[in-house]
DOTORKOL-610782 format. One record per residue (C-alpha): residue number from 1; residue in three letters; z, x, y. Coordinates in steps of 0.2 Angstrom, whole numbers. Layout:
DOTORKOL-610782
NUM ALA Z X Y
...
//
This chain:
DOTORKOL-610782
1 MET -225 -118 -830
2 GLN -216 -126 -816
3 GLN -225 -126 -800
4 GLU -220 -132 -782
5 LYS -228 -148 -777
6 ASN -241 -140 -765
7 THR -249 -130 -780
8 SER -260 -137 -794
9 GLU -268 -129 -809
10 ILE -285 -130 -817
11 HIS -286 -125 -835
12 ILE -301 -117 -840
13 GLN -303 -108 -857
14 ASP -286 -100 -856
15 GLN -288 -95 -838
16 LYS -278 -105 -824
17 ILE -285 -106 -805
18 ILE -269 -110 -796
19 GLU -273 -118 -778
20 ASN -262 -119 -764
21 LYS -266 -130 -749
22 GLU -253 -123 -738
23 LEU -259 -105 -739
24 SER -271 -100 -724
25 ILE -285 -87 -727
26 TRP -277 -75 -716
27 GLU -261 -76 -727
28 ALA -273 -75 -743
29 LEU -281 -58 -737
30 LEU -266 -50 -730
31 PRO -261 -42 -747
32 VAL -280 -37 -749
33 ILE -281 -29 -732
34 ALA -263 -20 -736
35 LEU -269 -14 -753
36 VAL -286 -8 -746
37 GLY -277 1 -732
38 MET -263 9 -743
39 LEU -275 15 -756
40 ALA -287 22 -744
41 TYR -273 34 -737
42 ASN -266 38 -754
43 VAL -283 44 -759
44 PHE -286 54 -744
45 VAL -268 62 -748
46 PHE -270 65 -765
47 GLY -289 65 -770
48 ASP -293 64 -787
49 ASP -275 64 -792
50 ALA -272 49 -785
51 LEU -274 39 -801
52 SER -260 51 -809
53 GLY -247 38 -804
54 SER -248 36 -784
55 ASN -261 22 -785
56 GLN -253 14 -799
57 PHE -237 12 -787
58 ILE -248 6 -773
59 LEU -254 -8 -782
60 LEU -235 -13 -785
61 LEU -234 -12 -766
62 GLY -249 -24 -764
63 GLY -241 -35 -776
64 ALA -224 -35 -766
65 VAL -234 -38 -750
66 ALA -241 -54 -759
67 ALA -225 -60 -765
68 PHE -219 -59 -747
69 VAL -233 -72 -744
70 GLY -229 -82 -757
71 PHE -212 -84 -753
72 ARG -217 -90 -734
73 ASN -227 -103 -744
74 LYS -213 -109 -756
75 VAL -220 -102 -771
76 SER -204 -97 -781
77 PHE -201 -80 -789
78 ASP -200 -86 -807
79 SER -219 -94 -803
80 MET -224 -77 -798
81 MET -217 -67 -813
82 GLU -223 -80 -826
83 GLU -241 -78 -819
84 VAL -240 -59 -820
85 ALA -234 -61 -837
86 GLU -248 -71 -841
87 ASN -260 -58 -835
88 ILE -251 -43 -844
89 LYS -253 -54 -860
90 SER -271 -56 -857
91 THR -273 -37 -857
92 SER -264 -34 -874
93 GLY -279 -33 -883
94 ALA -287 -21 -872
95 ILE -272 -11 -871
96 LEU -272 -10 -891
97 ILE -291 -5 -890
98 LEU -287 9 -878
99 LEU -273 16 -889
100 MET -286 14 -904
101 VAL -299 24 -895
102 GLY -287 39 -891
103 ALA -283 40 -909
104 LEU -301 39 -914
105 ALA -306 52 -902
106 GLY -293 63 -910
107 THR -299 61 -928
108 TRP -317 60 -923
109 LEU -314 77 -916
110 ILE -306 86 -930
111 SER -317 77 -944
112 GLY -331 86 -933
113 VAL -339 69 -930
114 ILE -340 72 -912
115 PRO -346 93 -914
116 ALA -359 86 -926
117 MET -365 74 -913
118 ILE -365 87 -900
119 TYR -373 99 -913
120 TYR -388 89 -917
121 GLY -389 81 -899
122 LEU -392 99 -891
123 GLN -406 102 -904
124 VAL -415 86 -898
125 LEU -411 81 -881
126 ASN -414 93 -865
127 PRO -409 91 -847
128 THR -425 84 -841
129 ILE -425 69 -853
130 PHE -406 69 -856
131 LEU -400 54 -843
132 ALA -414 43 -848
133 ALA -412 45 -866
134 CYS -392 42 -862
135 LEU -398 26 -853
136 ILE -409 19 -868
137 ILE -397 25 -882
138 CYS -383 17 -875
139 ALA -393 1 -870
140 VAL -399 -2 -888
141 ILE -381 1 -895
142 SER -373 -11 -882
143 ILE -386 -25 -887
144 ALA -382 -21 -906
145 THR -364 -23 -903
146 GLY -362 -34 -887
147 SER -349 -23 -881
148 SER -349 -9 -867
149 TRP -331 -4 -872
150 THR -338 0 -890
151 THR -353 9 -884
152 SER -342 20 -873
153 ALA -330 24 -886
154 THR -342 29 -899
155 VAL -359 36 -892
156 GLY -353 38 -875
157 ILE -339 51 -878
158 ALA -351 61 -888
159 LEU -365 60 -875
160 ILE -353 66 -861
161 GLY -351 82 -872
162 ILE -369 86 -875
163 GLY -371 83 -857
164 ASP -357 94 -852
165 ALA -364 107 -865
166 LEU -381 105 -857
167 GLY -373 110 -840
168 ILE -376 91 -833
169 SER -363 84 -821
170 MET -351 74 -832
171 GLY -353 59 -816
172 MET -371 59 -819
173 THR -370 56 -838
174 ALA -356 43 -837
175 GLY -368 35 -825
176 ALA -381 34 -837
177 VAL -371 30 -850
178 LEU -363 15 -842
179 SER -378 8 -836
180 GLY -386 7 -852
181 ALA -369 -1 -859
182 TYR -368 -14 -846
183 PHE -387 -19 -849
184 GLY -382 -22 -867
185 ASP -366 -30 -863
186 LYS -374 -42 -851
187 MET -390 -46 -861
188 SER -382 -47 -879
189 PRO -379 -64 -886
190 MET -363 -56 -894
191 SER -355 -52 -878
192 ASP -341 -62 -872
193 THR -346 -61 -854
194 THR -364 -68 -859
195 ASN -356 -83 -867
196 LEU -343 -86 -854
197 ALA -354 -86 -839
198 PRO -366 -100 -846
199 ALA -350 -110 -851
200 MET -343 -108 -834
201 ALA -359 -114 -824
202 GLY -364 -129 -837
203 THR -379 -121 -846
204 ASP -383 -114 -863
205 LEU -382 -96 -869
206 PHE -401 -93 -872
207 THR -407 -102 -857
208 HIS -395 -90 -848
209 ILE -401 -74 -857
210 LYS -419 -79 -852
211 TYR -416 -82 -835
212 MET -406 -66 -833
213 THR -421 -56 -839
214 TYR -430 -60 -822
215 THR -417 -50 -812
216 THR -411 -38 -826
217 VAL -426 -31 -833
218 PRO -432 -24 -815
219 THR -415 -18 -813
220 PHE -415 -9 -828
221 ALA -433 -2 -825
222 ILE -427 5 -807
223 SER -412 13 -815
224 LEU -423 21 -829
225 LEU -435 29 -817
226 PHE -420 35 -806
227 PHE -412 44 -821
228 ILE -430 51 -826
229 VAL -432 58 -808
230 LEU -415 64 -808
231 GLY -418 73 -825
232 PHE -433 83 -816
233 THR -422 88 -802
234 GLN -408 98 -814
235 ASP -409 115 -813
236 ILE -413 121 -830
237 SER -414 139 -824
238 GLY -395 142 -826
239 GLU -395 132 -842
240 VAL -382 137 -854
241 ASP -387 146 -869
242 SER -389 133 -884
243 LYS -391 145 -898
244 ALA -376 152 -894
245 LEU -366 136 -892
246 LEU -374 130 -910
247 ILE -367 145 -919
248 ASP -350 143 -911
249 ILE -349 125 -915
250 GLU -354 130 -934
251 LYS -340 144 -932
252 ALA -327 131 -929
253 PHE -333 116 -941
254 HIS -342 112 -955
255 ILE -358 103 -949
256 SER -366 90 -960
257 PRO -376 74 -958
258 TRP -364 65 -969
259 LEU -352 64 -954
260 PHE -363 52 -946
261 LEU -358 40 -960
262 VAL -340 36 -949
263 PRO -350 30 -933
264 ILE -364 21 -942
265 ILE -350 12 -951
266 VAL -340 8 -935
267 ILE -355 1 -926
268 THR -361 -8 -941
269 LEU -343 -17 -942
270 ILE -344 -21 -924
271 VAL -362 -28 -926
272 LYS -355 -39 -941
273 LYS -344 -47 -929
274 THR -328 -37 -935
275 SER -314 -38 -923
276 PRO -315 -21 -912
277 LEU -297 -16 -916
278 ILE -301 -17 -935
279 ALA -317 -7 -932
280 LEU -309 6 -922
281 LEU -294 8 -934
282 ALA -306 9 -949
283 GLY -316 22 -939
284 THR -299 32 -937
285 LEU -294 32 -954
286 LEU -311 36 -962
287 ALA -313 50 -950
288 ALA -297 57 -956
289 VAL -302 57 -973
290 PHE -318 65 -968
291 ALA -306 79 -959
292 LEU -297 82 -974
293 ILE -314 83 -985
294 PHE -326 94 -972
295 GLN -313 101 -961
296 PRO -298 107 -970
297 GLU -296 123 -959
298 VAL -296 113 -943
299 VAL -282 102 -950
300 ALA -272 117 -956
301 GLN -274 125 -938
302 ILE -268 108 -930
303 ALA -253 108 -942
304 GLU -249 126 -938
305 VAL -251 131 -956
306 LYS -259 142 -968
307 GLU -264 130 -982
308 LEU -263 112 -983
309 ASN -252 102 -993
310 PHE -248 83 -992
311 SER -235 85 -979
312 SER -245 97 -967
313 ALA -260 87 -970
314 TYR -251 72 -963
315 LYS -244 81 -948
316 GLY -261 89 -944
317 VAL -269 72 -944
318 MET -256 62 -935
319 LYS -256 75 -921
320 ALA -273 72 -919
321 ILE -271 54 -917
322 THR -256 53 -907
323 VAL -255 69 -895
324 GLU -267 82 -886
325 THR -275 93 -899
326 SER -288 108 -898
327 VAL -299 117 -909
328 ALA -299 135 -906
329 THR -316 143 -900
330 GLU -320 159 -891
331 ASN -333 149 -882
332 LYS -327 144 -865
333 ALA -340 130 -863
334 LEU -334 121 -879
335 ALA -315 123 -875
336 ASP -314 106 -866
337 LEU -327 98 -878
338 PHE -314 104 -893
339 THR -300 96 -885
340 ALA -295 77 -886
341 GLY -280 68 -879
342 GLY -276 55 -894
343 MET -266 40 -890
344 SER -255 48 -877
345 LYS -271 52 -866
346 MET -272 33 -864
347 MET -255 31 -857
348 GLY -261 34 -840
349 THR -275 21 -840
350 ILE -263 8 -848
351 TRP -250 12 -834
352 LEU -264 7 -821
353 ILE -269 -9 -829
354 LEU -253 -16 -831
355 CYS -249 -12 -812
356 ALA -266 -19 -809
357 MET -261 -34 -817
358 VAL -245 -37 -807
359 PHE -254 -37 -790
360 GLY -268 -48 -798
361 GLY -255 -60 -806
362 ILE -244 -63 -790
363 MET -262 -65 -780
364 ASP -266 -78 -793
365 ALA -249 -86 -793
366 ILE -248 -89 -774
367 GLY -265 -97 -774
368 ALA -273 -82 -764
369 LEU -287 -81 -777
370 ALA -293 -98 -776
371 ARG -291 -99 -756
372 ILE -302 -84 -754
373 SER -315 -92 -765
374 SER -315 -109 -756
375 PHE -317 -99 -739
376 MET -332 -90 -746
377 LEU -338 -106 -751
378 SER -337 -115 -733
379 LEU -345 -100 -726
380 PHE -364 -103 -729
381 ASP -374 -119 -729
382 SER -391 -111 -734
383 VAL -396 -108 -753
384 PHE -396 -89 -749
385 GLY -379 -90 -741
386 LEU -373 -100 -758
387 PHE -379 -85 -769
388 ALA -373 -72 -756
389 SER -356 -81 -757
390 THR -355 -81 -775
391 VAL -360 -61 -775
392 PHE -345 -57 -764
393 THR -333 -69 -771
394 CYS -336 -62 -789
395 ILE -334 -43 -782
396 GLY -319 -48 -772
397 LEU -311 -56 -787
398 ASN -315 -39 -798
399 PHE -307 -30 -783
400 THR -291 -43 -783
401 ALA -288 -50 -799
402 SER -294 -33 -807
403 ASP -301 -43 -821
404 GLN -320 -47 -825
405 TYR -316 -62 -833
406 LEU -307 -70 -818
407 ALA -321 -65 -808
408 ILE -333 -74 -819
409 VAL -322 -91 -822
410 VAL -315 -94 -805
411 PRO -332 -93 -796
412 GLY -340 -102 -810
413 LYS -327 -116 -808
414 MET -327 -117 -790
415 TYR -346 -114 -787
416 ALA -354 -127 -800
417 LYS -353 -142 -789
418 ALA -361 -134 -775
419 TYR -376 -126 -785
420 LYS -378 -144 -790
421 ASP -377 -152 -774
422 LYS -390 -139 -768
423 GLY -401 -145 -781
424 LEU -401 -128 -791
425 ALA -401 -127 -810
426 PRO -386 -120 -817
427 GLU -393 -105 -824
428 ASN -395 -99 -805
429 LEU -375 -98 -806
430 SER -373 -91 -823
431 ARG -386 -76 -819
432 THR -377 -73 -802
433 LEU -360 -73 -811
434 GLU -366 -59 -822
435 ASP -376 -51 -809
436 SER -361 -48 -799
437 GLY -345 -51 -808
438 THR -349 -42 -826
439 VAL -357 -28 -820
440 THR -346 -23 -805
441 SER -330 -22 -814
442 VAL -333 -4 -819
443 LEU -335 2 -801
444 ILE -317 -3 -797
445 PRO -304 10 -803
446 TRP -289 -3 -806
447 ASN -300 -16 -814
448 THR -297 -16 -833
449 CYS -314 -11 -835
450 GLY -315 3 -823
451 ALA -298 10 -830
452 TYR -305 8 -848
453 HIS -322 17 -846
454 SER -314 31 -835
455 GLY -299 34 -847
456 VAL -312 34 -862
457 LEU -325 45 -855
458 GLY -313 56 -845
459 VAL -323 54 -828
460 SER -315 47 -813
461 VAL -324 30 -806
462 PHE -326 40 -790
463 ASP -337 54 -801
464 PHE -348 41 -809
465 GLY -348 26 -796
466 LEU -364 33 -787
467 TYR -374 36 -803
468 ALA -370 18 -812
469 ILE -385 13 -802
470 PHE -389 -2 -815
471 ASN -370 -8 -809
472 TRP -370 -8 -791
473 LEU -390 -13 -790
474 SER -388 -28 -801
475 PRO -379 -39 -787
476 PHE -392 -33 -772
477 MET -408 -38 -785
478 THR -399 -55 -786
479 LEU -398 -57 -767
480 ILE -416 -51 -766
481 PHE -422 -64 -778
482 ALA -413 -77 -768
483 ALA -419 -72 -752
484 PHE -436 -72 -757
485 LYS -433 -89 -768
486 ILE -440 -79 -783
487 LYS -437 -87 -799
488 ILE -424 -99 -792
489 LYS -425 -115 -804
490 LEU -422 -131 -797
491 LEU -414 -146 -806
492 VAL -431 -158 -803
493 GLU -440 -144 -813
494 LYS -431 -150 -829
//
């Protein structure tokens, strides 16, 4: 890519950090300040509907402000557009996964997989233990798969349905799901971020994981205690009649334990390191077959026919995969649970990601991301200041670059020498990158992770953000350890 003479590129695992020495810190921060101001006003005007389109346009306006700054600093329009293209290209896998998750949700509904999970879940779980159980279940699945995205798209969807049927806030359930999912994503050796962080910091994978336990286990324990206490505060006196729900689920679907074969196979494929796209496609197609075997009446209803033939079966399955479908029920509490949006439901989330990548790409192209990082690095001289600078940089990059990988790569590269100069072992940096870069990505609505999980679970970031306690507590925990010099490993100790 052609760059002006005042910029340079540092290539790191297919990511670029573009530095622009002529860019001042105030110029680098101007697009961020403008974006925050516009988003704040937009949310004030539109409320929860802000993610329906207006926030997407605000991100483009933020990109326009960044482009104006770039023009003033002799960064060409072509350079900015090439970086935007690279950013969008980097999200192609995420976009395809989102589409497949939409397809999977549709076939898992009409096949009875999700209704079966809700049916058996209602019999096993109650409001008092439900949130704590969500945390533990999702932590186990995420450690096994190495993916918070897969956890959210499989058991996460079912747990949201069970919680809703039990009368528990969807925001609380989503917070518990994501707290558990990101614990596993952060600690699993199969997780991409868990491998990326030590690679950027200069340590090995298992040293990194071992060192993360010092901050991660206490954070998880506090999160578990929080959800246990929260469970006891739930008012179960007005609990919905589970027996009536079970009867109505059986009226609409043929419920069988055999339906659990579908999620078990999908999770097994992921654990065996099959590509998530292949695993989700397999889960979608297998559920479609199960729909024809176990729920022919439901497929006929979706196809709007009385009896199935090849064409009507094809029509019913394809509608479930691609567009919003609903299974008829007289129980109002089940109406939303018996509705799936298909691939079309994911288009708003994809739209948001694309607009976020425009803003992040231009910010990267003009050198603003590197300038903000280097400014943060220069602010502090103490060991605690270095940790604090790393934390704020990671969170800031999740906010501005809209991508958790950049929130690990950029600080990882730029802070590695500073940690070494302070006599700190590289696992201090790798742990801090995960404690602040990996887990906070889901708390930002236009970040790829925040947009993904919000779209998959059907709960806005504003609703689950407060309850995703593991995610927002993690950076505080790493700062507490740094402030009191707990488990801060020095190079001389090696």
